[in-house]
C-alpha positions in Angstrom: -42.4 -126.4 15.8 -40.6 -124.4 18.5 -42.5 -121.2 19.2 -42.3 -118.4 21.6 -44.3 -118.7 24.8 -46.7 -116.0 25.9 -44.7 -115.3 29.0 -41.6 -114.5 26.9 -43.6 -112.5 24.4 -45.0 -110.3 27.2 -41.6 -109.9 28.7 -40.1 -108.8 25.3 -42.9 -106.2 24.8 -42.7 -104.9 28.4 -38.9 -104.6 28.3 -38.9 -102.9 24.9 -41.4 -100.3 26.1 -39.4 -99.8 29.3 -36.3 -99.1 27.2 -38.2 -96.7 25.1 -39.3 -94.7 28.1 -35.8 -94.8 29.6 -34.4 -93.3 26.4 -37.3 -90.9 26.0 -38.3 -92.1 22.6 -41.7 -91.4 21.0 -44.6 -93.6 22.1 -44.1 -97.1 20.8 -46.2 -100.0 19.6 -44.8 -103.6 19.9 -46.0 -106.6 18.1 -44.7 -110.1 18.9 -45.5 -113.0 16.6 -45.0 -116.7 17.2 -43.1 -118.9 14.7 -46.3 -119.5 12.7 -46.9 -115.8 12.2 -49.7 -115.6 14.7 -50.0 -112.6 17.1 -48.9 -113.4 20.6 -48.7 -109.8 22.0 -49.6 -106.3 20.8 -49.0 -103.4 23.1 -49.6 -99.8 22.1 -48.4 -97.1 24.4 -50.7 -94.2 25.2 -50.4 -91.4 22.5 -48.9 -93.8 19.9 -50.1 -92.6 16.5 -52.9 -94.3 14.6 -50.9 -96.6 12.2 -48.3 -97.8 14.7 -49.9 -101.2 15.3 -50.0 -102.0 11.5 -46.4 -100.8 11.0 -45.1 -102.9 14.0 -47.0 -105.9 12.7 -45.7 -105.3 9.2 -42.1 -105.2 10.5 -42.6 -108.4 12.5 -44.5 -110.2 9.7 -42.0 -109.3 7.0 -38.9 -110.6 8.8 -40.6 -113.8 9.8 -42.0 -114.4 6.3 -38.6 -113.9 4.7 -36.4 -115.4 7.4 -34.0 -112.6 8.0 -33.9 -109.4 10.1 -35.2 -106.0 9.1 -31.8 -104.6 8.1 -31.2 -107.4 5.6 -34.8 -107.0 4.4 -34.2 -103.3 3.8 -31.0 -104.0 1.9 -32.7 -106.5 -0.3 -35.7 -104.2 -0.9 -33.3 -101.5 -2.1 -31.5 -103.8 -4.4 -34.6 -105.6 -5.8 -37.5 -103.1 -5.7 -39.6 -104.9 -8.2 -39.4 -108.1 -6.3 -40.4 -106.4 -3.0 -43.2 -104.6 -4.8 -44.5 -108.0 -5.8 -44.0 -109.4 -2.2 -45.9 -106.5 -0.8 -48.7 -107.1 -3.2 -48.8 -110.8 -2.4 -48.9 -110.1 1.3 -51.7 -107.6 1.0 -49.3 -104.8 2.0 -48.3 -106.4 5.3 -44.6 -106.1 4.7 -42.5 -103.2 6.1 -38.9 -103.8 5.1 -37.0 -101.6 7.5 -35.0 -101.8 10.8 -37.2 -102.5 13.8 -38.3 -105.9 12.6 -36.3 -108.6 14.5 -36.3 -112.4 14.4 -36.3 -114.1 17.8 -34.0 -117.1 18.1 -33.7 -119.7 20.8 -30.4 -121.0 22.2 -30.2 -123.5 19.4 -30.5 -120.7 16.8 -34.1 -121.7 15.7 -36.5 -118.9 14.8 -39.3 -119.0 17.4 -41.0 -115.8 16.6 -40.4 -112.1 15.7 -40.9 -108.7 17.1 -41.7 -105.5 15.3 -41.7 -102.1 16.9 -42.9 -98.7 15.6 -43.0 -95.3 17.1 -39.7 -93.6 16.8 -37.0 -93.8 14.1 -36.4 -97.3 12.8 -33.0 -97.4 14.4 -34.5 -96.5 17.8 -37.3 -99.0 17.3 -34.6 -101.7 16.7 -32.7 -100.7 19.9 -35.9 -101.4 21.9 -36.6 -104.6 20.1 -33.1 -106.0 20.7 -33.2 -105.0 24.4 -36.6 -106.7 24.8 -35.4 -110.0 23.2 -32.2 -110.1 25.1 -34.0 -109.3 28.4 -36.1 -112.5 27.7 -32.9 -114.5 27.4 -33.3 -115.0 23.7 -31.2 -114.0 20.7 -32.2 -111.1 18.4 -31.5 -111.3 14.7 -31.7 -107.8 13.2 -30.1 -108.8 9.8 -27.1 -106.5 10.6 -24.0 -107.5 8.8 -21.0 -106.4 10.9 
């Protein structure tokens, strides 16, 4: 299984936090998971609120578990609320179906991990996640349909 390396996971987190500071967003927490759903990196900025690590992890875990980015996850949750209620129960509440959860793809398009960010609005969280993934030379998959 192709999976994200620690060096890349750290770079994603660091660059995402750098972007958040540059844009003067609220304090962020970044979670990067490998392709098997295991934590590679968790970074919580000073003054980030109490639940931010759990929310960031839930965004990353949800997109990885379902195989599509946070925007698509949010669309489907809105269209099928009963199904997502069941998924959330099955996952012990670990699924957060909103923007800010991003799949990480390699140059062949394979999912090698995911990143979840929490701290500001979901849209702003996603801006930072995309920036971090791209800075690592990888491809972000937000689930956006353009």
